[in-house]
C-alpha positions as CSV (number, residue, x, y, z in Angstrom):
1,M,-8.4,-22.5,-7.0
2,T,-6.1,-19.8,-8.1
3,T,-5.7,-18.7,-11.7
4,E,-2.4,-17.4,-13.0
5,P,-2.2,-13.7,-13.1
6,T,-2.3,-12.4,-16.7
7,G,-0.5,-9.2,-15.9
8,T,-3.6,-7.2,-16.6
9,Q,-5.9,-6.0,-13.9
10,P,-9.7,-5.5,-14.2
11,D,-10.8,-2.0,-14.7
12,R,-12.1,-1.2,-11.2
13,S,-14.1,1.8,-12.5
14,A,-15.7,-0.3,-15.2
15,L,-16.7,-2.9,-12.6
16,R,-18.2,-0.2,-10.4
17,A,-20.1,1.2,-13.4
18,E,-21.5,-2.2,-14.2
19,L,-22.6,-2.7,-10.6
20,E,-24.2,0.7,-10.5
21,S,-26.0,0.0,-13.8
22,T,-27.3,-3.3,-12.4
23,R,-28.5,-1.5,-9.3
24,K,-30.4,1.0,-11.4
25,D,-31.9,-1.8,-13.5
26,F,-33.0,-3.6,-10.4
27,H,-34.8,-0.6,-9.1
28,E,-36.5,0.0,-12.4
29,L,-37.7,-3.6,-12.3
30,L,-39.0,-3.1,-8.8
31,V,-40.9,0.1,-9.8
32,S,-42.5,-1.8,-12.8
33,L,-44.0,-4.5,-10.5
34,S,-47.4,-4.2,-9.1
35,D,-48.6,-5.9,-5.9
36,E,-50.4,-8.5,-8.1
37,D,-47.1,-9.1,-10.1
38,W,-45.3,-9.7,-6.9
39,K,-47.5,-12.8,-6.2
40,K,-47.4,-14.2,-9.7
41,K,-45.3,-17.2,-10.7
42,S,-42.1,-16.4,-12.4
43,A,-40.7,-18.5,-15.3
44,N,-38.4,-20.1,-12.7
45,P,-40.7,-23.0,-11.4
46,A,-39.3,-22.8,-7.9
47,W,-40.4,-19.2,-7.1
48,S,-42.9,-16.5,-7.5
49,V,-41.8,-13.1,-8.8
50,G,-41.5,-11.7,-5.3
51,Q,-39.5,-14.7,-4.1
52,L,-37.2,-14.3,-7.1
53,V,-36.7,-10.6,-6.4
54,W,-35.8,-11.5,-2.8
55,H,-33.5,-14.2,-4.0
56,L,-31.6,-11.6,-6.0
57,T,-31.2,-9.3,-2.9
58,W,-30.2,-12.3,-0.7
59,G,-27.7,-13.3,-3.4
60,L,-25.9,-10.0,-3.2
61,E,-24.9,-10.8,0.4
62,F,-22.8,-13.7,-0.9
63,T,-20.4,-11.5,-2.9
64,P,-18.4,-9.9,0.0
65,K,-18.3,-13.2,1.9
66,A,-17.1,-15.0,-1.2
67,V,-14.3,-12.5,-1.7
68,G,-13.1,-13.6,1.7
69,Y,-13.4,-17.2,0.6
70,C,-11.3,-16.6,-2.5
71,R,-8.7,-14.8,-0.4
72,K,-8.4,-17.9,1.8
73,G,-8.8,-20.4,-1.0
74,K,-11.4,-22.2,0.9
75,A,-15.2,-22.1,1.0
76,P,-18.3,-24.1,2.0
77,N,-19.0,-26.9,-0.4
78,P,-22.0,-28.9,0.9
79,P,-23.0,-32.0,-1.2
80,S,-24.4,-30.9,-4.5
81,W,-27.7,-32.6,-3.9
82,L,-28.2,-30.2,-1.0
83,V,-27.3,-26.9,-2.7
84,A,-30.3,-26.4,-5.0
85,P,-33.0,-27.6,-2.6
86,G,-31.3,-25.5,0.2
87,N,-31.4,-22.4,-2.0
88,V,-35.1,-23.0,-2.8
89,L,-36.0,-23.3,0.9
90,I,-33.9,-20.4,2.0
91,T,-35.6,-18.2,-0.6
92,R,-39.1,-19.4,0.2
93,F,-38.7,-18.9,4.0
94,G,-36.5,-15.8,3.7
95,S,-38.9,-14.0,1.4
96,R,-41.9,-14.3,3.6
97,G,-43.1,-10.8,4.4
98,A,-40.8,-9.2,1.8
99,T,-42.1,-6.2,-0.1
100,R,-40.9,-4.2,-3.0
101,A,-39.7,-1.6,-0.5
102,S,-37.9,-4.0,1.7
103,A,-36.3,-5.7,-1.3
104,G,-35.1,-2.3,-2.5
105,E,-33.6,-1.4,0.8
106,K,-31.9,-4.8,1.2
107,Y,-30.5,-4.5,-2.3
108,D,-29.1,-1.0,-1.5
109,R,-27.5,-2.1,1.8
110,S,-25.8,-5.1,0.1
111,H,-24.8,-3.0,-2.9
112,A,-23.0,-0.5,-0.6
113,V,-21.1,-3.4,1.0
114,I,-20.1,-4.8,-2.4
115,L,-18.8,-1.4,-3.5
116,E,-16.8,-1.1,-0.3
117,T,-15.4,-4.6,-0.9
118,L,-14.5,-3.8,-4.5
119,G,-12.6,-0.8,-3.2
120,G,-10.6,-3.0,-0.9
121,V,-9.4,-5.5,-3.5
122,R,-5.6,-5.3,-3.9
123,D,-4.2,-5.5,-7.5
124,D,-2.5,-8.8,-6.7
125,E,-5.8,-10.5,-5.5
126,W,-8.0,-10.5,-8.6
127,H,-6.8,-14.0,-9.7
128,K,-7.4,-15.6,-6.3
129,G,-10.2,-18.0,-6.3
130,T,-12.0,-21.0,-4.8
131,R,-14.9,-23.4,-5.4
132,A,-17.9,-22.3,-3.3
133,Y,-21.2,-24.2,-3.3
134,G,-20.0,-26.2,-6.3
135,I,-19.0,-23.2,-8.5
136,D,-15.6,-22.0,-9.3
137,Y,-15.0,-18.3,-8.6
138,T,-12.2,-15.7,-8.7
139,I,-12.5,-12.4,-7.0
140,E,-13.0,-10.7,-10.4
141,S,-15.7,-13.2,-11.5
142,L,-17.6,-12.6,-8.2
143,F,-18.1,-8.9,-9.1
144,R,-19.1,-9.8,-12.6
145,E,-21.6,-12.4,-11.4
146,V,-23.8,-9.7,-9.7
147,S,-24.9,-8.5,-13.1
148,A,-25.1,-11.9,-14.7
149,H,-27.3,-13.2,-11.8
150,F,-29.6,-10.2,-12.1
151,R,-29.9,-10.7,-15.9
152,E,-30.7,-14.4,-15.5
153,H,-33.5,-13.8,-13.1
154,E,-34.8,-10.6,-14.7
155,A,-35.5,-12.7,-17.7
156,D,-37.4,-15.3,-15.5
157,I,-39.5,-12.5,-14.1
158,M,-40.3,-10.8,-17.4
159,K,-41.1,-14.1,-19.0
160,G,-43.3,-15.1,-16.1
161,L,-45.2,-11.8,-16.4
162,G,-45.6,-12.2,-20.1
163,R,-43.4,-9.2,-20.9
164,V,-41.2,-10.8,-23.4
């Protein structure tokens, strides 16, 4: 998938600011969670609060990889009936032993790689895209998805904790 260039390029500094703001909000959420909160169910029926926080950190690792997929125009696309259950299992197993501290560290490591990746995007690449795991992306949309994904699951966490 490649979209036609519009002649306008995304504002790289605005994208960086959005990513930094999301990182700040993620850490504020982490600080607000108690050990008891970590174990509670979120509003997402698949995961606890801690699992959902880990899912967010794990999801960040997808962005730089997916930029590479978009550059090539090709990405993994397993059958749709495997994607959601696979995501649930990866999160449940991957989050075992995760703590607020380890989630914060994992987020920061991945965030640094995302910023490095953002800095390496050429002006003629923003429109390049592909379908990955059943979702259409462009390089630009991948960077915007970081904040959208956080907002989606932040709402699940807050609702599960009765904070809305």
